[in-house]
CHARMM-style PDB file with segment names, atoms N, HN, CA, C and O in Angstrom:
ATOM      1  N   MET     1     -46.307  -6.386 -49.016  1.00  0.00      PROA
ATOM      2  CA  MET     1     -47.638  -6.496 -48.514  1.00  0.00      PROA
ATOM      3  C   MET     1     -48.181  -5.086 -48.267  1.00  0.00      PROA
ATOM      4  O   MET     1     -47.510  -4.270 -47.635  1.00  0.00      PROA
ATOM      5  N   ASN     2     -49.371  -4.795 -48.749  1.00  0.00      PROA
ATOM      6  HN  ASN     2     -49.917  -5.457 -49.263  1.00  0.00      PROA
ATOM      7  CA  ASN     2     -49.991  -3.494 -48.564  1.00  0.00      PROA
ATOM      8  C   ASN     2     -51.124  -3.635 -47.558  1.00  0.00      PROA
ATOM      9  O   ASN     2     -52.190  -4.153 -47.890  1.00  0.00      PROA
ATOM     10  N   THR     3     -50.899  -3.178 -46.335  1.00  0.00      PROA
ATOM     11  HN  THR     3     -50.033  -2.758 -46.065  1.00  0.00      PROA
ATOM     12  CA  THR     3     -51.902  -3.266 -45.292  1.00  0.00      PROA
ATOM     13  C   THR     3     -52.379  -1.868 -44.957  1.00  0.00      PROA
ATOM     14  O   THR     3     -51.575  -0.978 -44.677  1.00  0.00      PROA
ATOM     15  N   ARG     4     -53.676  -1.678 -44.985  1.00  0.00      PROA
ATOM     16  HN  ARG     4     -54.329  -2.400 -45.211  1.00  0.00      PROA
ATOM     17  CA  ARG     4     -54.239  -0.368 -44.646  1.00  0.00      PROA
ATOM     18  C   ARG     4     -54.497  -0.287 -43.142  1.00  0.00      PROA
ATOM     19  O   ARG     4     -54.900  -1.264 -42.511  1.00  0.00      PROA
ATOM     20  N   VAL     5     -54.257   0.886 -42.590  1.00  0.00      PROA
ATOM     21  HN  VAL     5     -53.929   1.680 -43.102  1.00  0.00      PROA
ATOM     22  CA  VAL     5     -54.475   1.126 -41.170  1.00  0.00      PROA
ATOM     23  C   VAL     5     -55.606   2.125 -41.038  1.00  0.00      PROA
ATOM     24  O   VAL     5     -55.589   3.169 -41.690  1.00  0.00      PROA
ATOM     25  N   ASN     6     -56.589   1.820 -40.202  1.00  0.00      PROA
ATOM     26  HN  ASN     6     -56.602   0.972 -39.672  1.00  0.00      PROA
ATOM     27  CA  ASN     6     -57.709   2.729 -39.982  1.00  0.00      PROA
ATOM     28  C   ASN     6     -57.274   3.812 -38.998  1.00  0.00      PROA
ATOM     29  O   ASN     6     -56.998   3.530 -37.832  1.00  0.00      PROA
ATOM     30  N   LEU     7     -57.218   5.052 -39.481  1.00  0.00      PROA
ATOM     31  HN  LEU     7     -57.443   5.281 -40.428  1.00  0.00      PROA
ATOM     32  CA  LEU     7     -56.788   6.179 -38.645  1.00  0.00      PROA
ATOM     33  C   LEU     7     -57.966   7.025 -38.162  1.00  0.00      PROA
ATOM     34  O   LEU     7     -57.766   8.050 -37.510  1.00  0.00      PROA
ATOM     35  N   ALA     8     -59.200   6.598 -38.481  1.00  0.00      PROA
ATOM     36  HN  ALA     8     -59.362   5.765 -39.010  1.00  0.00      PROA
ATOM     37  CA  ALA     8     -60.382   7.396 -38.151  1.00  0.00      PROA
ATOM     38  C   ALA     8     -60.496   7.676 -36.652  1.00  0.00      PROA
ATOM     39  O   ALA     8     -60.895   8.771 -36.253  1.00  0.00      PROA
ATOM     40  N   ASP     9     -60.153   6.704 -35.833  1.00  0.00      PROA
ATOM     41  HN  ASP     9     -59.829   5.815 -36.157  1.00  0.00      PROA
ATOM     42  CA  ASP     9     -60.278   6.873 -34.379  1.00  0.00      PROA
ATOM     43  C   ASP     9     -58.935   7.080 -33.684  1.00  0.00      PROA
ATOM     44  O   ASP     9     -58.839   6.957 -32.463  1.00  0.00      PROA
ATOM     45  N   ALA    10     -57.908   7.390 -34.456  1.00  0.00      PROA
ATOM     46  HN  ALA    10     -57.986   7.490 -35.448  1.00  0.00      PROA
ATOM     47  CA  ALA    10     -56.573   7.573 -33.875  1.00  0.00      PROA
ATOM     48  C   ALA    10     -56.559   8.775 -32.932  1.00  0.00      PROA
ATOM     49  O   ALA    10     -57.152   9.814 -33.220  1.00  0.00      PROA
ATOM     50  N   HSD    11     -55.879   8.616 -31.817  1.00  0.00      PROA
ATOM     51  HN  HSD    11     -55.396   7.772 -31.583  1.00  0.00      PROA
ATOM     52  CA  HSD    11     -55.695   9.705 -30.847  1.00  0.00      PROA
ATOM     53  C   HSD    11     -54.282  10.247 -31.050  1.00  0.00      PROA
ATOM     54  O   HSD    11     -53.303   9.640 -30.617  1.00  0.00      PROA
ATOM     55  N   TRP    12     -54.193  11.401 -31.716  1.00  0.00      PROA
ATOM     56  HN  TRP    12     -54.988  11.894 -32.068  1.00  0.00      PROA
ATOM     57  CA  TRP    12     -52.901  11.980 -32.069  1.00  0.00      PROA
ATOM     58  C   TRP    12     -52.340  12.776 -30.897  1.00  0.00      PROA
ATOM     59  O   TRP    12     -53.068  13.503 -30.220  1.00  0.00      PROA
ATOM     60  N   ILE    13     -51.034  12.630 -30.666  1.00  0.00      PROA
ATOM     61  HN  ILE    13     -50.443  12.039 -31.215  1.00  0.00      PROA
ATOM     62  CA  ILE    13     -50.330  13.327 -29.586  1.00  0.00      PROA
ATOM     63  C   ILE    13     -49.153  14.073 -30.198  1.00  0.00      PROA
ATOM     64  O   ILE    13     -48.383  13.503 -30.971  1.00  0.00      PROA
ATOM     65  N   THR    14     -49.014  15.349 -29.850  1.00  0.00      PROA
ATOM     66  HN  THR    14     -49.639  15.812 -29.222  1.00  0.00      PROA
ATOM     67  CA  THR    14     -47.898  16.149 -30.339  1.00  0.00      PROA
ATOM     68  C   THR    14     -46.644  15.814 -29.537  1.00  0.00      PROA
ATOM     69  O   THR    14     -46.699  15.653 -28.318  1.00  0.00      PROA
ATOM     70  N   SER    15     -45.536  15.715 -30.222  1.00  0.00      PROA
ATOM     71  HN  SER    15     -45.492  15.847 -31.212  1.00  0.00      PROA
ATOM     72  CA  SER    15     -44.274  15.392 -29.575  1.00  0.00      PROA
ATOM     73  C   SER    15     -43.960  16.388 -28.465  1.00  0.00      PROA
ATOM     74  O   SER    15     -44.182  17.589 -28.615  1.00  0.00      PROA
ATOM     75  N   SER    16     -43.446  15.883 -27.359  1.00  0.00      PROA
ATOM     76  HN  SER    16     -43.266  14.907 -27.237  1.00  0.00      PROA
ATOM     77  CA  SER    16     -43.047  16.763 -26.249  1.00  0.00      PROA
ATOM     78  C   SER    16     -41.830  17.597 -26.628  1.00  0.00      PROA
ATOM     79  O   SER    16     -41.516  18.567 -25.939  1.00  0.00      PROA
ATOM     80  N   HSD    17     -41.137  17.240 -27.710  1.00  0.00      PROA
ATOM     81  HN  HSD    17     -41.392  16.452 -28.270  1.00  0.00      PROA
ATOM     82  CA  HSD    17     -39.968  17.989 -28.166  1.00  0.00      PROA
ATOM     83  C   HSD    17     -40.331  19.099 -29.149  1.00  0.00      PROA
ATOM     84  O   HSD    17     -39.458  19.851 -29.584  1.00  0.00      PROA
ATOM     85  N   SER    18     -41.615  19.207 -29.504  1.00  0.00      PROA
ATOM     86  HN  SER    18     -42.324  18.596 -29.151  1.00  0.00      PROA
ATOM     87  CA  SER    18     -42.040  20.272 -30.412  1.00  0.00      PROA
ATOM     88  C   SER    18     -41.937  21.605 -29.705  1.00  0.00      PROA
ATOM     89  O   SER    18     -42.343  21.743 -28.551  1.00  0.00      PROA
ATOM     90  N   SER    19     -41.400  22.572 -30.396  1.00  0.00      PROA
ATOM     91  HN  SER    19     -41.070  22.459 -31.333  1.00  0.00      PROA
ATOM     92  CA  SER    19     -41.120  23.858 -29.762  1.00  0.00      PROA
ATOM     93  C   SER    19     -42.136  24.933 -30.106  1.00  0.00      PROA
ATOM     94  O   SER    19     -42.004  26.064 -29.637  1.00  0.00      PROA
ATOM     95  N   GLY    20     -43.137  24.621 -30.904  1.00  0.00      PROA
ATOM     96  HN  GLY    20     -43.244  23.702 -31.285  1.00  0.00      PROA
ATOM     97  CA  GLY    20     -44.101  25.635 -31.303  1.00  0.00      PROA
ATOM     98  C   GLY    20     -43.605  26.492 -32.443  1.00  0.00      PROA
ATOM     99  O   GLY    20     -44.213  27.517 -32.753  1.00  0.00      PROA
ATOM    100  N   GLU    21     -42.514  26.100 -33.076  1.00  0.00      PROA
ATOM    101  HN  GLU    21     -42.020  25.268 -32.824  1.00  0.00      PROA
ATOM    102  CA  GLU    21     -41.938  26.869 -34.178  1.00  0.00      PROA
ATOM    103  C   GLU    21     -42.267  26.259 -35.535  1.00  0.00      PROA
ATOM    104  O   GLU    21     -41.554  26.494 -36.511  1.00  0.00      PROA
ATOM    105  N   GLY    22     -43.347  25.475 -35.602  1.00  0.00      PROA
ATOM    106  HN  GLY    22     -43.926  25.284 -34.809  1.00  0.00      PROA
ATOM    107  CA  GLY    22     -43.771  24.917 -36.870  1.00  0.00      PROA
ATOM    108  C   GLY    22     -43.082  23.630 -37.267  1.00  0.00      PROA
ATOM    109  O   GLY    22     -43.221  23.187 -38.407  1.00  0.00      PROA
ATOM    110  N   GLN    23     -42.345  23.022 -36.361  1.00  0.00      PROA
ATOM    111  HN  GLN    23     -42.232  23.382 -35.435  1.00  0.00      PROA
ATOM    112  CA  GLN    23     -41.663  21.756 -36.655  1.00  0.00      PROA
ATOM    113  C   GLN    23     -42.223  20.673 -35.746  1.00  0.00      PROA
ATOM    114  O   GLN    23     -41.485  20.024 -35.004  1.00  0.00      PROA
ATOM    115  N   CYS    24     -43.536  20.488 -35.812  1.00  0.00      PROA
ATOM    116  HN  CYS    24     -44.135  21.016 -36.414  1.00  0.00      PROA
ATOM    117  CA  CYS    24     -44.202  19.570 -34.899  1.00  0.00      PROA
ATOM    118  C   CYS    24     -44.534  18.249 -35.577  1.00  0.00      PROA
ATOM    119  O   CYS    24     -44.969  18.211 -36.728  1.00  0.00      PROA
ATOM    120  N   VAL    25     -44.323  17.192 -34.852  1.00  0.00      PROA
ATOM    121  HN  VAL    25     -43.970  17.222 -33.917  1.00  0.00      PROA
ATOM    122  CA  VAL    25     -44.672  15.849 -35.288  1.00  0.00      PROA
ATOM    123  C   VAL    25     -45.710  15.313 -34.318  1.00  0.00      PROA
ATOM    124  O   VAL    25     -45.602  15.513 -33.108  1.00  0.00      PROA
ATOM    125  N   GLU    26     -46.712  14.635 -34.849  1.00  0.00      PROA
ATOM    126  HN  GLU    26     -46.800  14.473 -35.832  1.00  0.00      PROA
ATOM    127  CA  GLU    26     -47.719  13.988 -34.019  1.00  0.00      PROA
ATOM    128  C   GLU    26     -47.623  12.484 -34.225  1.00  0.00      PROA
ATOM    129  O   GLU    26     -47.303  12.016 -35.317  1.00  0.00      PROA
ATOM    130  N   VAL    27     -47.903  11.732 -33.166  1.00  0.00      PROA
ATOM    131  HN  VAL    27     -48.163  12.112 -32.279  1.00  0.00      PROA
ATOM    132  CA  VAL    27     -47.896  10.275 -33.254  1.00  0.00      PROA
ATOM    133  C   VAL    27     -49.213   9.736 -32.714  1.00  0.00      PROA
ATOM    134  O   VAL    27     -49.867  10.361 -31.878  1.00  0.00      PROA
ATOM    135  N   ALA    28     -49.584   8.567 -33.210  1.00  0.00      PROA
ATOM    136  HN  ALA    28     -49.053   8.060 -33.889  1.00  0.00      PROA
ATOM    137  CA  ALA    28     -50.785   7.883 -32.719  1.00  0.00      PROA
ATOM    138  C   ALA    28     -50.508   6.390 -32.694  1.00  0.00      PROA
ATOM    139  O   ALA    28     -50.017   5.822 -33.669  1.00  0.00      PROA
ATOM    140  N   ALA    29     -50.822   5.766 -31.582  1.00  0.00      PROA
ATOM    141  HN  ALA    29     -51.220   6.228 -30.790  1.00  0.00      PROA
ATOM    142  CA  ALA    29     -50.732   4.308 -31.497  1.00  0.00      PROA
ATOM    143  C   ALA    29     -52.020   3.751 -32.091  1.00  0.00      PROA
ATOM    144  O   ALA    29     -53.114   4.095 -31.645  1.00  0.00      PROA
ATOM    145  N   VAL    30     -51.892   2.908 -33.077  1.00  0.00      PROA
ATOM    146  HN  VAL    30     -51.003   2.629 -33.439  1.00  0.00      PROA
ATOM    147  CA  VAL    30     -53.030   2.248 -33.709  1.00  0.00      PROA
ATOM    148  C   VAL    30     -52.779   0.749 -33.626  1.00  0.00      PROA
ATOM    149  O   VAL    30     -51.634   0.336 -33.445  1.00  0.00      PROA
ATOM    150  N   PRO    31     -53.808  -0.075 -33.753  1.00  0.00      PROA
ATOM    151  CA  PRO    31     -53.603  -1.518 -33.607  1.00  0.00      PROA
ATOM    152  C   PRO    31     -52.460  -2.045 -34.481  1.00  0.00      PROA
ATOM    153  O   PRO    31     -52.528  -1.992 -35.709  1.00  0.00      PROA
ATOM    154  N   GLY    32     -51.424  -2.546 -33.834  1.00  0.00      PROA
ATOM    155  HN  GLY    32     -51.369  -2.589 -32.837  1.00  0.00      PROA
ATOM    156  CA  GLY    32     -50.298  -3.153 -34.524  1.00  0.00      PROA
ATOM    157  C   GLY    32     -49.317  -2.200 -35.159  1.00  0.00      PROA
ATOM    158  O   GLY    32     -48.427  -2.634 -35.890  1.00  0.00      PROA
ATOM    159  N   ALA    33     -49.457  -0.887 -34.895  1.00  0.00      PROA
ATOM    160  HN  ALA    33     -50.181  -0.535 -34.301  1.00  0.00      PROA
ATOM    161  CA  ALA    33     -48.589   0.074 -35.574  1.00  0.00      PROA
ATOM    162  C   ALA    33     -48.513   1.388 -34.808  1.00  0.00      PROA
ATOM    163  O   ALA    33     -49.235   1.611 -33.836  1.00  0.00      PROA
ATOM    164  N   VAL    34     -47.610   2.257 -35.279  1.00  0.00      PROA
ATOM    165  HN  VAL    34     -47.023   2.077 -36.069  1.00  0.00      PROA
ATOM    166  CA  VAL    34     -47.502   3.630 -34.797  1.00  0.00      PROA
ATOM    167  C   VAL    34     -47.551   4.527 -36.025  1.00  0.00      PROA
ATOM    168  O   VAL    34     -46.787   4.337 -36.971  1.00  0.00      PROA
ATOM    169  N   ALA    35     -48.450   5.505 -36.008  1.00  0.00      PROA
ATOM    170  HN  ALA    35     -49.071   5.660 -35.239  1.00  0.00      PROA
ATOM    171  CA  ALA    35     -48.604   6.428 -37.135  1.00  0.00      PROA
ATOM    172  C   ALA    35     -47.984   7.773 -36.773  1.00  0.00      PROA
ATOM    173  O   ALA    35     -48.036   8.191 -35.617  1.00  0.00      PROA
ATOM    174  N   THR    36     -47.403   8.445 -37.748  1.00  0.00      PROA
ATOM    175  HN  THR    36     -47.360   8.106 -38.688  1.00  0.00      PROA
ATOM    176  CA  THR    36     -46.807   9.765 -37.546  1.00  0.00      PROA
ATOM    177  C   THR    36     -47.281  10.701 -38.640  1.00  0.00      PROA
ATOM    178  O   THR    36     -47.537  10.271 -39.765  1.00  0.00      PROA
ATOM    179  N   ARG    37     -47.399  11.991 -38.311  1.00  0.00      PROA
ATOM    180  HN  ARG    37     -47.192  12.340 -37.397  1.00  0.00      PROA
ATOM    181  CA  ARG    37     -47.797  12.990 -39.301  1.00  0.00      PROA
ATOM    182  C   ARG    37     -47.265  14.353 -38.904  1.00  0.00      PROA
ATOM    183  O   ARG    37     -46.843  14.569 -37.767  1.00  0.00      PROA
ATOM    184  N   ASP    38     -47.292  15.258 -39.851  1.00  0.00      PROA
ATOM    185  HN  ASP    38     -47.635  15.083 -40.774  1.00  0.00      PROA
ATOM    186  CA  ASP    38     -46.903  16.651 -39.648  1.00  0.00      PROA
ATOM    187  C   ASP    38     -48.117  17.389 -39.088  1.00  0.00      PROA
ATOM    188  O   ASP    38     -49.175  17.393 -39.717  1.00  0.00      PROA
ATOM    189  N   SER    39     -47.985  18.002 -37.935  1.00  0.00      PROA
ATOM    190  HN  SER    39     -47.125  17.999 -37.423  1.00  0.00      PROA
ATOM    191  CA  SER    39     -49.130  18.677 -37.309  1.00  0.00      PROA
ATOM    192  C   SER    39     -49.621  19.870 -38.111  1.00  0.00      PROA
ATOM    193  O   SER    39     -50.751  20.317 -37.913  1.00  0.00      PROA
ATOM    194  N   LYS    40     -48.800  20.395 -39.011  1.00  0.00      PROA
ATOM    195  HN  LYS    40     -47.882  20.032 -39.172  1.00  0.00      PROA
ATOM    196  CA  LYS    40     -49.224  21.524 -39.844  1.00  0.00      PROA
ATOM    197  C   LYS    40     -50.063  21.064 -41.037  1.00  0.00      PROA
ATOM    198  O   LYS    40     -50.705  21.880 -41.698  1.00  0.00      PROA
ATOM    199  N   ASP    41     -50.058  19.760 -41.312  1.00  0.00      PROA
ATOM    200  HN  ASP    41     -49.537  19.096 -40.775  1.00  0.00      PROA
ATOM    201  CA  ASP    41     -50.774  19.222 -42.469  1.00  0.00      PROA
ATOM    202  C   ASP    41     -51.512  17.957 -42.036  1.00  0.00      PROA
ATOM    203  O   ASP    41     -51.171  16.853 -42.461  1.00  0.00      PROA
ATOM    204  N   ARG    42     -52.501  18.124 -41.210  1.00  0.00      PROA
ATOM    205  HN  ARG    42     -52.778  19.021 -40.866  1.00  0.00      PROA
ATOM    206  CA  ARG    42     -53.193  16.978 -40.598  1.00  0.00      PROA
ATOM    207  C   ARG    42     -53.988  16.135 -41.582  1.00  0.00      PROA
ATOM    208  O   ARG    42     -54.366  15.010 -41.256  1.00  0.00      PROA
ATOM    209  N   THR    43     -54.246  16.645 -42.764  1.00  0.00      PROA
ATOM    210  HN  THR    43     -53.939  17.559 -43.029  1.00  0.00      PROA
ATOM    211  CA  THR    43     -54.931  15.843 -43.784  1.00  0.00      PROA
ATOM    212  C   THR    43     -53.941  15.302 -44.806  1.00  0.00      PROA
ATOM    213  O   THR    43     -54.333  14.648 -45.772  1.00  0.00      PROA
ATOM    214  N   GLY    44     -52.669  15.573 -44.594  1.00  0.00      PROA
ATOM    215  HN  GLY    44     -52.350  16.104 -43.809  1.00  0.00      PROA
ATOM    216  CA  GLY    44     -51.626  15.138 -45.514  1.00  0.00      PROA
ATOM    217  C   GLY    44     -51.186  13.710 -45.258  1.00  0.00      PROA
ATOM    218  O   GLY    44     -51.879  12.948 -44.583  1.00  0.00      PROA
ATOM    219  N   PRO    45     -50.034  13.352 -45.800  1.00  0.00      PROA
ATOM    220  CA  PRO    45     -49.552  11.973 -45.691  1.00  0.00      PROA
ATOM    221  C   PRO    45     -49.226  11.569 -44.258  1.00  0.00      PROA
ATOM    222  O   PRO    45     -48.879  12.399 -43.418  1.00  0.00      PROA
ATOM    223  N   VAL    46     -49.345  10.284 -44.012  1.00  0.00      PROA
ATOM    224  HN  VAL    46     -49.626   9.610 -44.694  1.00  0.00      PROA
ATOM    225  CA  VAL    46     -49.058   9.690 -42.710  1.00  0.00      PROA
ATOM    226  C   VAL    46     -48.052   8.566 -42.920  1.00  0.00      PROA
ATOM    227  O   VAL    46     -48.217   7.743 -43.821  1.00  0.00      PROA
ATOM    228  N   LEU    47     -47.022   8.530 -42.103  1.00  0.00      PROA
ATOM    229  HN  LEU    47     -46.888   9.199 -41.372  1.00  0.00      PROA
ATOM    230  CA  LEU    47     -46.085   7.404 -42.105  1.00  0.00      PROA
ATOM    231  C   LEU    47     -46.542   6.424 -41.035  1.00  0.00      PROA
ATOM    232  O   LEU    47     -46.812   6.817 -39.900  1.00  0.00      PROA
ATOM    233  N   VAL    48     -46.629   5.150 -41.399  1.00  0.00      PROA
ATOM    234  HN  VAL    48     -46.410   4.832 -42.321  1.00  0.00      PROA
ATOM    235  CA  VAL    48     -47.049   4.122 -40.449  1.00  0.00      PROA
ATOM    236  C   VAL    48     -45.911   3.124 -40.281  1.00  0.00      PROA
ATOM    237  O   VAL    48     -45.409   2.561 -41.253  1.00  0.00      PROA
ATOM    238  N   PHE    49     -45.516   2.918 -39.036  1.00  0.00      PROA
ATOM    239  HN  PHE    49     -45.924   3.376 -38.246  1.00  0.00      PROA
ATOM    240  CA  PHE    49     -44.437   2.000 -38.690  1.00  0.00      PROA
ATOM    241  C   PHE    49     -45.011   0.780 -37.980  1.00  0.00      PROA
ATOM    242  O   PHE    49     -45.970   0.901 -37.218  1.00  0.00      PROA
ATOM    243  N   THR    50     -44.438  -0.380 -38.220  1.00  0.00      PROA
ATOM    244  HN  THR    50     -43.658  -0.478 -38.838  1.00  0.00      PROA
ATOM    245  CA  THR    50     -44.728  -1.526 -37.363  1.00  0.00      PROA
ATOM    246  C   THR    50     -44.126  -1.217 -35.995  1.00  0.00      PROA
ATOM    247  O   THR    50     -43.328  -0.290 -35.861  1.00  0.00      PROA
ATOM    248  N   GLY    51     -44.502  -1.982 -34.996  1.00  0.00      PROA
ATOM    249  HN  GLY    51     -45.150  -2.735 -35.105  1.00  0.00      PROA
ATOM    250  CA  GLY    51     -43.900  -1.789 -33.675  1.00  0.00      PROA
ATOM    251  C   GLY    51     -42.393  -1.946 -33.717  1.00  0.00      PROA
ATOM    252  O   GLY    51     -41.663  -1.166 -33.106  1.00  0.00      PROA
ATOM    253  N   GLU    52     -41.929  -2.956 -34.439  1.00  0.00      PROA
ATOM    254  HN  GLU    52     -42.522  -3.590 -34.935  1.00  0.00      PROA
ATOM    255  CA  GLU    52     -40.485  -3.193 -34.574  1.00  0.00      PROA
ATOM    256  C   GLU    52     -39.816  -2.044 -35.337  1.00  0.00      PROA
ATOM    257  O   GLU    52     -38.729  -1.599 -34.969  1.00  0.00      PROA
ATOM    258  N   GLY    53     -40.461  -1.576 -36.382  1.00  0.00      PROA
ATOM    259  HN  GLY    53     -41.344  -1.937 -36.680  1.00  0.00      PROA
ATOM    260  CA  GLY    53     -39.915  -0.461 -37.162  1.00  0.00      PROA
ATOM    261  C   GLY    53     -39.838   0.813 -36.338  1.00  0.00      PROA
ATOM    262  O   GLY    53     -38.871   1.568 -36.443  1.00  0.00      PROA
ATOM    263  N   TRP    54     -40.859   1.055 -35.512  1.00  0.00      PROA
ATOM    264  HN  TRP    54     -41.645   0.442 -35.426  1.00  0.00      PROA
ATOM    265  CA  TRP    54     -40.870   2.242 -34.650  1.00  0.00      PROA
ATOM    266  C   TRP    54     -39.730   2.170 -33.632  1.00  0.00      PROA
ATOM    267  O   TRP    54     -39.022   3.152 -33.408  1.00  0.00      PROA
ATOM    268  N   ASP    55     -39.563   0.997 -33.020  1.00  0.00      PROA
ATOM    269  HN  ASP    55     -40.138   0.199 -33.202  1.00  0.00      PROA
ATOM    270  CA  ASP    55     -38.473   0.833 -32.057  1.00  0.00      PROA
ATOM    271  C   ASP    55     -37.121   1.109 -32.710  1.00  0.00      PROA
ATOM    272  O   ASP    55     -36.265   1.770 -32.120  1.00  0.00      PROA
ATOM    273  N   SER    56     -36.931   0.605 -33.923  1.00  0.00      PROA
ATOM    274  HN  SER    56     -37.626   0.068 -34.402  1.00  0.00      PROA
ATOM    275  CA  SER    56     -35.683   0.825 -34.652  1.00  0.00      PROA
ATOM    276  C   SER    56     -35.493   2.304 -34.964  1.00  0.00      PROA
ATOM    277  O   SER    56     -34.387   2.829 -34.832  1.00  0.00      PROA
ATOM    278  N   PHE    57     -36.563   2.979 -35.377  1.00  0.00      PROA
ATOM    279  HN  PHE    57     -37.461   2.553 -35.484  1.00  0.00      PROA
ATOM    280  CA  PHE    57     -36.511   4.415 -35.672  1.00  0.00      PROA
ATOM    281  C   PHE    57     -36.109   5.206 -34.424  1.00  0.00      PROA
ATOM    282  O   PHE    57     -35.242   6.077 -34.493  1.00  0.00      PROA
ATOM    283  N   ILE    58     -36.729   4.907 -33.301  1.00  0.00      PROA
ATOM    284  HN  ILE    58     -37.433   4.200 -33.245  1.00  0.00      PROA
ATOM    285  CA  ILE    58     -36.416   5.613 -32.047  1.00  0.00      PROA
ATOM    286  C   ILE    58     -34.973   5.351 -31.632  1.00  0.00      PROA
ATOM    287  O   ILE    58     -34.288   6.266 -31.175  1.00  0.00      PROA
ATOM    288  N   ARG    59     -34.499   4.108 -31.787  1.00  0.00      PROA
ATOM    289  HN  ARG    59     -35.055   3.365 -32.158  1.00  0.00      PROA
ATOM    290  CA  ARG    59     -33.089   3.824 -31.474  1.00  0.00      PROA
ATOM    291  C   ARG    59     -32.163   4.659 -32.361  1.00  0.00      PROA
ATOM    292  O   ARG    59     -31.146   5.170 -31.891  1.00  0.00      PROA
ATOM    293  N   GLY    60     -32.513   4.798 -33.639  1.00  0.00      PROA
ATOM    294  HN  GLY    60     -33.338   4.383 -34.021  1.00  0.00      PROA
ATOM    295  CA  GLY    60     -31.709   5.613 -34.554  1.00  0.00      PROA
ATOM    296  C   GLY    60     -31.692   7.076 -34.142  1.00  0.00      PROA
ATOM    297  O   GLY    60     -30.653   7.732 -34.202  1.00  0.00      PROA
ATOM    298  N   LEU    61     -32.854   7.588 -33.722  1.00  0.00      PROA
ATOM    299  HN  LEU    61     -33.698   7.055 -33.674  1.00  0.00      PROA
ATOM    300  CA  LEU    61     -32.905   8.979 -33.243  1.00  0.00      PROA
ATOM    301  C   LEU    61     -32.042   9.157 -32.006  1.00  0.00      PROA
ATOM    302  O   LEU    61     -31.281  10.119 -31.902  1.00  0.00      PROA
ATOM    303  N   THR    62     -32.163   8.235 -31.079  1.00  0.00      PROA
ATOM    304  HN  THR    62     -32.781   7.453 -31.163  1.00  0.00      PROA
ATOM    305  CA  THR    62     -31.396   8.306 -29.839  1.00  0.00      PROA
ATOM    306  C   THR    62     -29.893   8.244 -30.107  1.00  0.00      PROA
ATOM    307  O   THR    62     -29.103   8.900 -29.427  1.00  0.00      PROA
ATOM    308  N   ALA    63     -29.507   7.446 -31.108  1.00  0.00      PROA
ATOM    309  HN  ALA    63     -30.149   6.913 -31.660  1.00  0.00      PROA
ATOM    310  CA  ALA    63     -28.088   7.310 -31.449  1.00  0.00      PROA
ATOM    311  C   ALA    63     -27.614   8.408 -32.404  1.00  0.00      PROA
ATOM    312  O   ALA    63     -26.465   8.398 -32.845  1.00  0.00      PROA
ATOM    313  N   ASP    64     -28.507   9.359 -32.723  1.00  0.00      PROA
ATOM    314  HN  ASP    64     -29.440   9.368 -32.364  1.00  0.00      PROA
ATOM    315  CA  ASP    64     -28.171  10.498 -33.585  1.00  0.00      PROA
ATOM    316  C   ASP    64     -27.743  10.045 -34.984  1.00  0.00      PROA
ATOM    317  O   ASP    64     -26.849  10.642 -35.584  1.00  0.00      PROA
ATOM    318  N   GLU    65     -28.383   8.989 -35.502  1.00  0.00      PROA
ATOM    319  HN  GLU    65     -29.109   8.504 -35.015  1.00  0.00      PROA
ATOM    320  CA  GLU    65     -28.029   8.443 -36.805  1.00  0.00      PROA
ATOM    321  C   GLU    65     -28.562   9.271 -37.982  1.00  0.00      PROA
ATOM    322  O   GLU    65     -28.162   9.045 -39.124  1.00  0.00      PROA
ATOM    323  N   PHE    66     -29.451  10.216 -37.717  1.00  0.00      PROA
ATOM    324  HN  PHE    66     -29.776  10.400 -36.789  1.00  0.00      PROA
ATOM    325  CA  PHE    66     -30.097  10.946 -38.803  1.00  0.00      PROA
ATOM    326  C   PHE    66     -29.617  12.384 -38.941  1.00  0.00      PROA
ATOM    327  O   PHE    66     -30.257  13.190 -39.616  1.00  0.00      PROA
ATOM    328  N   ARG    67     -28.521  12.703 -38.321  1.00  0.00      PROA
ATOM    329  HN  ARG    67     -28.001  12.048 -37.773  1.00  0.00      PROA
ATOM    330  CA  ARG    67     -28.007  14.087 -38.398  1.00  0.00      PROA
ATOM    331  C   ARG    67     -27.582  14.406 -39.819  1.00  0.00      PROA
ATOM    332  O   ARG    67     -26.911  13.610 -40.476  1.00  0.00      PROA
ATOM    333  N   CYS    68     -27.976  15.567 -40.278  1.00  0.00      PROA
ATOM    334  HN  CYS    68     -28.521  16.213 -39.744  1.00  0.00      PROA
ATOM    335  CA  CYS    68     -27.590  16.010 -41.642  1.00  0.00      PROA
ATOM    336  C   CYS    68     -26.305  16.794 -41.608  1.00  0.00      PROA
ATOM    337  OT1 CYS    68     -25.829  17.244 -42.651  1.00  0.00      PROA
TER     338      CYS     68
END
């Protein structure tokens, strides 16, 4: 299913874990979803998660599942 999310009125917030060293992520709560983007490329691609997908992503981060 391809559902478009209107980001025109999104209120973007920079992660509190951003250190100012160019590795910043911004998030915005939008109806039925959470959007994420790179703060250095605000007109670039946006990842949109369902609420359930966002919760799963955060659990993975907390459990350190994405370490390279």
